[in-house]
C-alpha distance (Angstrom), angle and dihedral (degrees) to the residues before:
residue distance angle dihedral
M1 . . .
N2 3.79 . .
R3 3.82 89.3 .
F4 3.84 94.7 58.1
I5 3.82 123.8 109.7
I6 3.79 131.5 -176.0
G7 3.78 125.8 -154.5
Q8 3.78 129.9 -122.2
Y9 3.81 113.0 -168.8
G10 3.78 125.4 -179.3
G11 3.79 95.2 5.6
F12 3.78 144.9 -21.0
D13 3.80 106.2 -62.4
Y14 3.80 107.3 -164.2
K15 3.79 92.5 -169.8
K16 3.80 91.9 56.0
Y17 3.80 90.7 41.9
Q18 3.79 93.3 53.6
R19 3.80 92.7 46.4
D20 3.81 102.4 38.5
F21 3.79 105.3 31.7
Q22 3.79 116.0 80.2
K23 3.77 131.3 -167.8
G24 3.79 110.2 -88.2
F25 3.81 96.1 27.0
Y26 3.81 114.9 141.3
G27 3.78 96.8 -124.6
I28 3.79 153.1 -80.4
E29 3.80 128.6 -65.9
A30 3.80 110.4 -145.8
C31 3.79 130.3 -163.3
L32 3.80 139.1 171.5
F33 3.81 98.4 -0.7
R34 3.77 108.0 -172.9
N35 3.82 99.9 -149.5
E36 3.79 143.7 23.8
H37 3.80 92.6 -117.2
D38 3.82 91.9 65.2
I39 3.81 90.7 46.8
A40 3.80 89.3 52.0
N41 3.81 90.1 50.6
L42 3.81 90.7 51.7
V43 3.80 92.4 50.6
Q44 3.82 91.8 44.9
E45 3.80 93.2 52.3
A46 3.81 92.1 45.2
E47 3.78 91.0 52.8
R48 3.80 93.4 44.8
E49 3.81 96.8 45.5
G50 3.79 98.1 32.0
F51 3.79 99.0 -124.6
H52 3.81 128.7 141.5
I53 3.79 126.4 -106.9
G54 3.78 119.4 -137.3
V55 3.79 122.3 -174.1
H56 3.76 127.1 -143.8
F57 3.80 98.4 -156.8
P58 2.93 120.8 -73.3
L59 3.79 111.5 31.9
R60 3.79 91.9 -173.7
A61 3.79 121.6 62.4
G62 3.78 118.8 -138.2
I63 3.79 99.7 31.2
S64 3.82 90.2 112.8
R65 3.78 139.5 12.4
L66 3.81 92.7 -113.6
R67 3.79 127.6 39.2
D68 3.79 99.2 -133.2
A69 3.80 123.9 67.0
Q70 3.81 109.8 -124.0
F71 3.79 96.0 -143.2
L72 3.81 93.4 154.2
S73 3.80 95.3 53.4
K74 3.80 115.7 137.4
D75 3.80 87.0 -139.1
R76 3.80 106.0 87.9
T77 3.79 91.9 -153.2
V78 3.80 92.4 54.2
R79 3.80 91.1 44.5
G80 3.79 92.1 49.6
H81 3.79 90.9 49.2
A82 3.83 89.6 52.3
Y83 3.79 91.8 54.6
D84 3.82 91.2 45.9
L85 3.80 90.4 50.2
I86 3.80 92.5 51.6
Q87 3.82 90.6 47.3
Q88 3.82 91.0 53.1
E89 3.79 90.7 50.5
L90 3.80 92.2 47.2
D91 3.80 89.6 54.2
Y92 3.80 89.9 50.9
L93 3.82 93.2 46.2
A94 3.81 94.2 49.5
A95 3.81 91.1 91.1
I96 3.82 92.5 47.3
K97 3.82 93.9 51.0
P98 3.83 100.6 -152.6
S99 3.79 115.1 -159.6
Y100 3.81 90.0 -135.5
I101 3.79 140.9 5.8
L102 3.79 118.0 -152.0
F103 3.80 127.8 -153.0
H104 3.80 130.2 -176.3
Y105 3.80 112.4 -111.6
P106 2.91 135.0 -129.2
K107 3.79 98.1 26.7
P108 2.92 116.6 -159.7
V109 3.79 88.4 35.9
I110 3.81 113.2 -127.4
L111 3.80 108.9 -133.1
D112 3.78 127.9 -152.1
E113 3.80 102.8 -132.0
R114 3.80 92.1 -148.7
V115 3.82 88.5 72.8
D116 3.81 130.1 78.1
W117 3.83 103.5 -125.4
S118 3.81 96.9 176.3
K119 3.84 91.3 114.9
W120 3.83 92.4 52.6
R121 3.79 114.2 96.0
F122 3.79 119.9 -129.9
A123 3.79 123.2 175.2
D124 3.81 92.4 -147.5
R125 3.81 141.0 3.5
S126 3.80 89.4 -111.4
E127 3.82 89.6 66.1
Y128 3.79 94.1 80.0
E129 3.79 142.0 40.8
Y130 3.78 127.5 -167.3
E131 3.78 117.1 -111.4
T132 3.81 93.1 -124.8
L133 3.81 88.9 59.7
Y134 3.81 96.9 42.7
S135 3.79 112.9 59.0
F136 3.80 125.0 -144.8
Q137 3.81 88.5 -120.8
D138 3.81 91.5 55.6
F139 3.81 89.3 48.2
K140 3.79 92.1 51.5
E141 3.79 94.4 47.7
A142 3.82 93.8 47.4
S143 3.82 91.8 45.8
E144 3.80 93.6 48.9
M145 3.81 89.8 51.2
L146 3.81 90.9 48.7
F147 3.81 94.7 48.7
A148 3.80 93.4 48.9
W149 3.81 91.5 48.8
L150 3.82 96.4 44.4
S151 3.79 92.0 46.1
Q152 3.78 91.0 53.7
K153 3.82 92.1 46.1
G154 3.79 91.5 48.4
R155 3.79 90.3 56.9
E156 3.81 92.9 43.0
Y157 3.82 95.4 49.4
R158 3.81 96.7 28.6
F159 3.79 101.8 -122.6
T160 3.78 134.9 119.9
P161 3.82 112.3 -111.2
I162 3.81 109.9 -138.4
L163 3.80 125.0 -168.3
E164 3.80 114.5 -154.3
F165 3.77 112.8 -153.0
D166 3.77 115.0 -119.1
A167 3.82 119.9 -176.9
L168 3.81 109.2 -29.0
N169 3.77 131.8 -143.6
P170 3.83 130.8 -165.4
Y171 3.81 91.1 -83.8
I172 3.81 85.6 73.5
Y173 3.80 107.3 27.2
D174 3.83 99.7 36.0
D175 3.81 101.6 38.2
D176 3.80 133.5 58.9
F177 3.83 95.5 -139.3
L178 3.81 94.6 102.8
E179 3.80 92.3 44.5
R180 3.79 89.8 55.1
L181 3.80 90.9 47.2
L182 3.80 90.8 51.9
E183 3.79 89.9 48.7
N184 3.80 89.7 53.2
Y185 3.81 93.4 46.8
R186 3.81 102.9 42.3
D187 3.80 91.5 168.1
I188 3.83 91.4 66.1
R189 3.77 113.1 79.6
L190 3.81 137.9 -174.4
C191 3.77 137.3 -121.6
L192 3.80 119.2 -148.8
D193 3.82 117.6 -157.8
T194 3.81 111.7 -152.9
A195 3.80 95.9 -158.3
R196 3.81 92.7 49.0
L197 3.81 92.6 46.7
Y198 3.79 90.6 52.0
L199 3.80 93.4 46.2
Q200 3.79 91.8 53.2
D201 3.80 90.0 45.3
R202 3.81 88.2 57.7
L203 3.81 97.1 42.7
D204 3.79 101.7 37.7
P205 3.83 116.7 60.1
F206 3.82 90.5 -167.6
F207 3.83 94.8 55.3
D208 3.79 126.8 79.4
A209 3.80 115.4 -167.1
K210 3.80 95.3 -159.7
S211 3.80 91.7 52.5
A212 3.81 90.1 49.6
I213 3.80 89.8 50.5
Q214 3.79 92.0 50.6
K215 3.80 90.0 48.5
Y216 3.79 98.5 48.0
A217 3.83 110.2 20.3
R218 3.80 92.3 94.9
F219 3.82 88.9 63.1
A220 3.82 94.9 49.0
D221 3.78 123.5 113.6
T222 3.78 97.3 174.8
I223 3.79 138.5 20.0
H224 3.79 118.5 -149.2
L225 3.77 98.3 -143.8
S226 3.77 126.0 -160.0
N227 3.77 136.7 113.3
V228 3.77 133.5 -117.2
Q229 3.80 128.9 -163.6
I230 3.79 116.3 -145.8
T231 3.81 126.2 -173.5
D232 3.80 125.1 -133.6
D233 3.83 90.7 -94.1
N234 3.84 89.6 52.8
T235 3.79 95.5 -105.2
I236 3.80 112.2 150.1
Q237 3.80 106.1 -120.6
K238 3.81 100.3 175.6
S239 3.78 128.2 7.6
R240 3.82 137.2 -170.5
Y241 3.78 89.6 14.7
P242 3.83 120.2 162.6
V243 3.80 110.9 -103.4
L244 3.80 114.7 -107.3
P245 3.80 131.8 175.3
N246 3.82 92.8 -120.7
Q247 3.83 93.7 63.0
L248 3.79 102.6 108.6
P249 3.82 122.9 -155.1
S250 3.79 86.9 -143.8
E251 3.81 86.9 65.7
G252 3.81 93.0 52.4
W253 3.80 100.1 -90.9
A254 3.80 122.4 134.6
P255 3.83 113.4 -98.5
I256 3.81 92.4 -110.8
E257 3.80 94.6 167.1
E258 3.82 90.9 56.3
Y259 3.80 91.8 45.2
L260 3.80 94.2 50.2
N261 3.79 93.6 45.1
A262 3.80 90.6 50.5
I263 3.81 92.6 47.1
I264 3.78 95.9 47.2
Q265 3.80 92.5 44.6
E266 3.81 86.9 61.5
N267 3.79 98.9 33.9
K268 3.81 124.6 18.8
S269 3.81 93.9 177.8
V270 3.81 99.2 65.8
K271 3.77 120.1 126.2
I272 3.80 121.0 -132.9
M273 3.78 118.5 -133.7
F274 3.81 110.0 -167.7
E275 3.79 99.4 -139.2
H276 3.75 92.7 178.8
R277 3.79 140.2 115.0
S278 3.79 99.4 -106.2
D279 3.81 89.2 -173.7
F280 3.81 87.7 72.5
V281 3.82 90.6 72.7
S282 3.80 140.2 45.9
D283 3.79 124.3 -103.3
E284 3.80 89.3 -102.1
E285 3.82 92.5 52.1
L286 3.80 91.6 48.0
W287 3.80 89.6 54.3
E288 3.80 89.7 47.1
C289 3.82 88.3 53.8
Y290 3.80 91.4 52.5
R291 3.80 94.1 45.0
W292 3.79 93.6 47.2
V293 3.81 94.4 50.4
H294 3.81 91.1 45.1
Q295 3.82 89.9 57.3
F296 3.81 91.1 64.7
F297 3.80 89.8 66.2
E298 3.79 97.0 47.5
């Protein structure tokens, strides 16, 4: 289980830490901590127990109005502010030495207007652009600039930059541009979120989650693992649920077994970040979740 990671969002929750974190786990992914005391507790525990710290940008809450840096914005002022914000956080994190820092990508999300996105959650209207108003050329230029900058910062601050896929459009799932970019910048890795992939698979008739996994799993460093149950009319019934072997796709659950098999077939070195609400299940079910996922790597 040395590839397993738990999440701590909003602060360092000792109760969750003591229940969810197990000896030998890789580390903790932290995001939006509200005070310095919780950050100090995270660093103290990491040093004492010898685990790694990963950061889901940003570590500190309140440094910006929105969580995600909009480094692909068409507005140069917004884009420049996003880069400045990341730089400020990198300077702060230098003393903490996270093994990786994760950013949502693309941001803003580029939406295919043929799809009904009403069930997709956005914190703000500025978090998405429509594909017809954001050209493929603009996307390529902004992405190339981002990759060059993040790669350089990763070397300078000694962390692995990770891009977590948000909603995807044909620029990413139908073209090989991003694959070639990832080949050129081997130090930049991806994060695939199983619940988000499944949700888009259900909402977007032009997107196939399994094809996206086969295309990009080899570039993944981490998998954000949780399950989501969606009804026939695409209503989300349960979300951020721990993955369990009794969750049947016929009952609206994501086909986690298929996803994990496809990912591990392409990439046996991925780490698993349990991005779930462990309080939804009993202690016994949480252990069953861990044991079941561990079996995929045996």
